N, C-alpha and C positions, 0 to 999 in steps of 0.2 A: 535676138536669140543667141547670136554668136557672141555678142558682148557679154551677155549673161553667162555664157559658157566660160569665158575668160575669167569673169569675176569668181565663178564657182571654183575654177582651177586654183586661183591664188588663195581663195578662202580655205580650200582643202589643204594647201601647202602649209598655211598657218596652223591648221588643226594638227597636222603631222608634227610640227615643231613642238606644239604645246603638249601633246600626248606622249611624245618620246621623253620629254623632260619629266613629265609626271610619272612615267614608267620607271625611270631611273631612280626616283625618290621612293617608289613603292618596293622595288626589288632590292635596291641598296647594295647588294654584294656582287662583285665582279663587273660592275658597270662604272662608267664615268659618272662623276657627280653632275648635278643639274647644270651648273655653269659650263663645265667642260663639254658636256653633250650638246648643249645649246650652241656653244662656240663651233663645235665640229659641224653641226647642222648648218650654221650660217656659212661656214667655209664651203661646204658642198653646194649649198644654194647659190652662193656667189659664183662658184665655178660654172655651174650649169646655166645660171642666168646670163653670164657673159657669152655663153655659146649659143644662146637663143637668138635665132634670126628674126629680122623685122618682117612680119608677115602682113599680108592684106587681110581684111575682115573675112574674106571667104575662106582663108586658110587657117585663121586663128583658132577655130574650134578644135580641129583635129590636131594641129601642131602643138597647142598648149597642153592638151591632154596627154599627148605622147611625151612632152617634155616633163610633165609632172611625174610620169612613170619613171623616167630616167633619173629624176632627182631622188625618188623614193628608194630605188634599188641600192645606191651606195650607202644610204642611211641604214637600210636593213643589213647590208653586208658588214658595216661597222659594228652593229650590235651582235651579229653572229660571231664575229671574231672574239667578242668578249665572253662567249660561252652561252649566249641565250639562243635557244632553238625554237621557242614558241612563237605564237602570233603576237602582234603588237596591239594591245588594247587601245581602242580609240576613245570610246565614251560609254557612259552608262545611262540608259533611259528606262525608267520604270522597273529597275532591277534586271533588265535584260542586257547581257554583255555583248557589245557590238564589236566584231573583229573583221580584219581584212587580211587577205593573202596577197602577196605580190602578184600583179597582173602579168600575164604573158603578152597580151595584145591590148593596147589602149583603144578605146572606142570614143566616138564623138557624140553619141546619143546622150541627151541630157539626163535621161532616166537611168543611164547605164552606171552612174556613179554609185548606185545602190546594189548593182548586180552581184558584186563580189563580197557583200557583207553577209555574215551568218549570225544567227541568233542562238545564244545559249540560254537555256531555261533553268540552269542549275541554281540561280538565285531567286527563282520565282516560286512562291507558294501557291500552287494551283488551287488547293482547297480554299484558301482565303479568297481568291478571286471568284470562285464559284459561289461562295457564301455571300459575297457582296452583291450578286445579281439577284434582284427581287424575283420571287416565285409567284407568278400570276396564274399558275395552272389551276388553282382551286377557287379562283374568283369566278362568280357567276357571270355568264355571258347574257347580255340583254338581247333578246330576239326583237329586232325592230321591223316595222312594217315593210321597209324596202328590202330587207335581207331575208326575212323568214316569215312571211305573212300567214303561213299555215299554222304556226306555233300557237298553242293554247295561251301562252303568256305573252303574246306579241304586244309590243308597245306601239300604239297608234295615236298620233296627235297632230298638231299643226306643223310639227317639224318632221316627224316620221310618217311619211305618206304612203298609202297603199298604191300599188300599180293599178292602172286603169283596167288591165286585163285580169286582175285577180278576182276569183269567185270560189268560195269553198265548195268542195265536192260532195259533202255528206249532209245536205240540207234536208230537214224534215219539218213537218207541221206538228208542234207539240200538242198534247192532249190537255189543253187548258182553256179557260174562258177567254174570249176576245171581246174587246169593246165594240160597240156598234160601228165605229168609224175605223176599225183596224183594216188596213190595206196590205200590210207586210207581215205575213204570218209564219215565215220560215225561220228556223234556227239550225245551227249545227247540231248534230245528233247528241253530242256530249252536253251542250248547254240545254237542249230541249228536255233531256231526261232529268237533269238537275232541277229545271224550272218546274216540271211536273211534280216532283217531290216537294219542292218548296211551297207550291200553291196548295197541295194537299194538307201540309202541316199548318199553313196559314188559315185554311178553312176550319181545321179542327180547333184552332185558337180563336175562332170567331171572326176572321178577317177574309173577306172574299176579294181576291185580286183579279185584275184583267190585263191582258196584253194589248197594248196600243200599237206597238211597232217592233218588228224583228229585223231580219236581214233586208238590207237595201243595197242594190248594186251601185257601182260607180256612177252609172248614168242616172239612176234614180236620185242619188244624192246631188248630182249636178243640177238636175231639174228643180229639186227642193231648194237648193241654195239660191239659184237664179230667181226663183219665185220670191224668196225672202228679200233679196236685193231690191226687187221691184216694189215690194210692200213697204220696206223700211227706207228706201230712198238712197242707200249707199252700201257698198261692200262692207265698210267698217261697222255699220249698224247691224247688218245681217250677220256678221261674224260673231256678234255677241250672243246670238241665240241659235246659230246653226253652223254646221261644219261644211266646208267646201268639199268637192269631190276628192276622194282619197284620204281625207282627214277624219272620216267617220268610222268609229268602231262597228257600226251596223254592217259595214261591208264585210267584216270578218265572220258574221253569223254568230258571234259570241256576245253580242250586246242586245238588250231588250228594254223597251220602255214599258213600264207598268203603270196602272192607274186604278181608280176605284169609283164606285158609284157616288161616293160621298163628295167627289169633286166633279161630278157630271162627266166622268171619263176624260177629263182634260189632262193635259200635261202642264201642270202648274206647280209653282214652288209651295203653294199651300198644301199640296199632297204630303209634304214632309211633316206637317202638323197634325195630320189625321192619324187615327188609330192604325189604319192599314200602313200608312207611310212609316210610322214609328216602328211598327213590328218588322217591316222589311229592313229598315236601317239597322235594327238590333239583331236580326237573325239571318240575313241573306248570306253571310259568310259561311254559315253552317252547311250551306248547299253549294258553295263554290262561287258566290257572287259578291261583288263589292259595290257600294255607291261610288261610282267612278268620278263624279264631279261634286265634291263636298262643298259646303258653305264656307265662304271666306277664302277659298283657294283659287279664285279665278286667275290670279296673276301667275300661278304655277301650271294649272291644267290648260289654260287658254280658253276655258268655257265657263259660263255662268253656272251657278248652283242648280243642279238638276237632281232632285231627290227621287225622280222616277227612272233614272237611267242606271240600269244594272249591267255590270260587265262580268262575264264568267271567266274565272282563272283556275278553277279547281279548288276543292275544299282546303287543302293544305296551304296553298299560296294565299288564297283569299282570307283565310284566318290570320295568317301572319300580317297581311296588310291591314286588316281590321284592327288587330291588337296594337299595331304600331301607331295608329292614329294619324298616319301620313297619307298623302295622295299616292297614287301608283308611281308617279314620276319621282317623288321624294323617296319612296321606299326603294326603288331601284338604284337611285343615287347612293343611298346609305349602304345598300348591299354591296355595291362596287367598292366602296371605301373601306369596308371591313376586311 
């Protein structure tokens, strides 16, 4: 550290020589020319260097800093005699003029070499700087499972996982038909009301829909996933058809699995080819739902095609996602880029 201090002292001395010479070229009148000023600087430096005592490493830090101060004062005095009364410009960085005043007391702290520097903002266009900073204030914020699980538009997937402790507070049983094997009948109040309206309109159009599964807790999902692991023989295979605990939208109370009598109340991809399944795919957004895991998007959503899995987002957002033709992940990414 002491040796570094010595190097910095001599480096600063060289900078003084350079900038005084530069100053003389800039001011031009009443000063020595560059060669004369440099020569005078060398004379002063030589005089002071000859006076510099041989010091031990333990003394070099403070001694060299003090000697630098002694060298600078005569240089400043020479310039003062020539009629200059201002500060000596040292350098320019990013349009900021960096200046120093002669020190009263030299210090040995390595960071102290910057203490007597002042910044002048007269050459800085503040407006241009502010304009160059991107404004992200209007960009939509993605509500992720780990940050805001209560949000209607919360993003839940294999990356954004819900806390084990999370459970929605406004769960209700929707007034809709349930399949004979339906064990999970709760939904968040907003989703339940929207589903009731959707089922009524579907029935008017000649399609009777049934709920197979609604809200499932973290522990419910954990048990289902472990059961699928046993049946499929590995976690990898189970992951193709099932979400692990925390990865399922069912825990939000905003997801619902629907089915029909035409597929024997099963959750099967063939539901997407039925009249009921086609109607749901074409109309669910009108009631605030999307088909969350569309066909051919497994590499993006992390889940196989599930024409039965509806996710409530609210009418406005669901309609935007539907019209975009994107998965929810793709839609959010696109929204952030705009």
